[in-house]
C-alpha positions as CSV (number, residue, x, y, z in Angstrom):
1,M,11.4,-15.1,-13.5
2,S,10.7,-12.9,-10.6
3,V,7.8,-13.5,-8.3
4,D,6.3,-10.6,-6.4
5,L,5.7,-11.9,-2.9
6,P,3.6,-10.0,-0.3
7,D,5.4,-8.6,2.7
8,F,4.3,-11.2,5.2
9,A,5.7,-9.4,8.2
10,A,3.8,-6.3,7.3
11,L,0.7,-8.5,6.8
12,K,1.1,-9.9,10.3
13,A,1.6,-6.3,11.6
14,R,-1.6,-5.2,9.9
15,F,-3.5,-8.1,11.5
16,D,-2.1,-7.3,14.9
17,S,-2.6,-3.5,14.6
18,E,-5.2,-1.6,16.6
19,T,-6.7,-0.4,13.3
20,F,-7.7,-4.0,12.3
21,P,-11.1,-4.7,13.7
22,N,-11.3,-7.1,16.7
23,S,-14.4,-8.7,15.2
24,A,-12.4,-9.5,12.0
25,R,-9.6,-11.0,14.1
26,A,-12.0,-13.1,16.1
27,E,-13.7,-14.4,12.9
28,L,-10.4,-15.5,11.5
29,R,-9.5,-17.2,14.8
30,R,-12.8,-19.1,14.9
31,V,-12.9,-20.4,11.3
32,V,-12.7,-24.2,11.1
33,D,-11.0,-24.8,7.8
34,P,-9.2,-22.8,5.1
35,Q,-12.1,-22.7,2.7
36,A,-14.4,-21.1,5.3
37,V,-12.0,-18.1,5.4
38,A,-13.4,-17.0,2.0
39,Y,-16.7,-16.1,3.8
40,C,-15.0,-13.9,6.5
41,P,-14.9,-10.1,5.9
42,G,-11.6,-10.1,7.7
43,L,-9.9,-11.8,4.7
44,Y,-10.9,-8.9,2.4
45,R,-9.7,-6.4,5.0
46,L,-6.3,-8.1,5.1
47,F,-6.0,-8.0,1.4
48,P,-7.8,-4.8,0.3
49,G,-8.2,-4.5,-3.5
50,E,-7.1,-8.0,-4.2
51,K,-9.1,-11.0,-5.3
52,P,-8.0,-13.7,-2.8
53,D,-6.9,-17.1,-4.0
54,E,-5.9,-20.3,-2.2
55,R,-2.6,-18.7,-1.1
56,H,-4.4,-15.8,0.6
57,L,-6.8,-18.3,2.3
58,R,-3.9,-20.3,3.8
59,L,-2.2,-17.1,5.1
60,A,-5.4,-15.8,6.7
61,F,-6.2,-19.3,8.2
62,L,-2.9,-19.5,10.0
63,L,-2.2,-15.8,10.7
64,P,-3.9,-15.8,14.1
65,C,-1.9,-18.8,15.3
66,C,1.6,-17.4,15.7
67,K,3.5,-14.3,16.7
68,H,6.2,-12.6,14.6
69,T,9.8,-12.6,15.7
70,P,12.5,-11.7,13.1
71,K,15.1,-14.4,12.7
72,A,13.2,-16.9,14.9
73,A,14.1,-20.6,15.0
74,T,12.4,-22.7,12.3
75,L,9.0,-24.0,13.0
76,G,10.3,-27.6,13.0
77,A,12.9,-26.7,15.6
78,Q,10.3,-25.0,17.8
79,L,8.0,-28.0,17.6
80,A,10.9,-30.3,18.7
81,N,11.9,-27.9,21.5
82,A,8.3,-28.0,22.7
83,K,8.5,-31.8,22.8
84,V,5.7,-32.3,20.3
85,N,5.3,-36.0,19.5
86,E,6.9,-36.8,16.2
87,S,3.7,-38.7,15.1
88,R,1.8,-35.4,15.2
89,V,4.4,-33.7,13.0
90,L,4.4,-36.6,10.5
91,Q,0.6,-36.8,10.6
92,M,0.5,-33.1,9.4
93,A,3.2,-33.8,6.8
94,R,1.4,-36.8,5.3
95,A,-2.1,-35.3,5.3
96,K,-3.7,-34.0,2.1
97,S,-5.2,-30.6,1.7
98,P,-7.0,-29.2,3.6
99,M,-6.4,-31.6,6.5
100,D,-2.6,-30.7,6.5
101,L,-3.4,-27.1,7.3
102,I,-5.9,-28.0,9.9
103,Q,-3.3,-30.3,11.6
104,L,-0.7,-27.6,11.3
105,R,-3.1,-25.1,12.9
106,R,-3.6,-27.5,15.8
107,L,0.1,-27.8,16.3
108,L,0.5,-24.1,16.2
109,A,-2.3,-23.7,18.8
110,H,-0.6,-26.2,21.0
111,V,2.9,-24.7,20.8
112,E,2.1,-21.0,20.3
113,P,5.4,-20.3,18.4
114,A,6.9,-17.0,17.4
115,V,7.9,-17.5,13.8
116,D,9.7,-15.2,11.3
117,W,6.6,-14.4,9.2
118,Q,8.7,-13.5,6.2
119,E,10.0,-17.1,6.1
120,F,6.9,-18.8,7.4
121,G,4.6,-16.7,5.1
122,E,6.7,-17.7,2.1
123,A,6.3,-21.4,3.0
124,L,2.5,-21.0,3.2
125,W,2.5,-19.0,0.0
126,F,4.1,-22.0,-1.8
127,W,2.6,-24.6,0.5
128,G,3.1,-28.2,-0.7
129,E,5.3,-31.2,-0.1
130,H,8.5,-29.2,-0.1
131,A,7.2,-26.8,2.7
132,K,6.0,-29.7,4.8
133,R,9.3,-31.6,4.3
134,K,11.2,-28.5,5.6
135,I,9.1,-28.5,8.8
136,V,9.8,-32.2,9.3
137,E,13.5,-31.8,8.6
138,G,13.8,-28.9,11.0
139,Y,12.0,-31.0,13.6
140,Y,14.4,-33.9,13.3
141,L,17.5,-31.8,13.0
142,A,16.6,-30.0,16.2
143,K,15.6,-33.2,18.0
144,F,18.6,-35.3,17.0
145,T,21.5,-32.9,16.6
146,P,24.0,-33.4,19.5
147,A,24.8,-30.4,21.6
148,K,28.3,-29.0,21.4
149,G,30.8,-31.0,23.3
150,D,28.7,-34.2,23.2
151,T,30.4,-37.3,22.0
152,Q,28.7,-40.1,20.2
């Protein structure tokens, strides 16, 4: 079974382009929760001709929070490198919808990461326990993996 995924990097490029209205970008930055995105005209400009569902709302909610860098380190690794407290990462992972996305957005605002939107967008598209676990695993692997040459 093949799933047609959007081009998440192109979506981020559309959001950042000069042709996307500043007012729509500002609306999406100011929205307080994923459900409120449905009432922003910017959502419909991001996905012209599509009827947005929960996946689109998640993408639009988090799109303003990170830059795009191809082959960037995982989000979990970036959180660890930014010395984010592990309790904040676990709080996001344990939270139920929509609080998990609100907590994630707060983490992103704090760290301002550059993510690979193709990878991060896919995680948001299929958002759930597996995606949250990948962030937590990336965090702990980056935090507790010894550097080359270190002995234990």
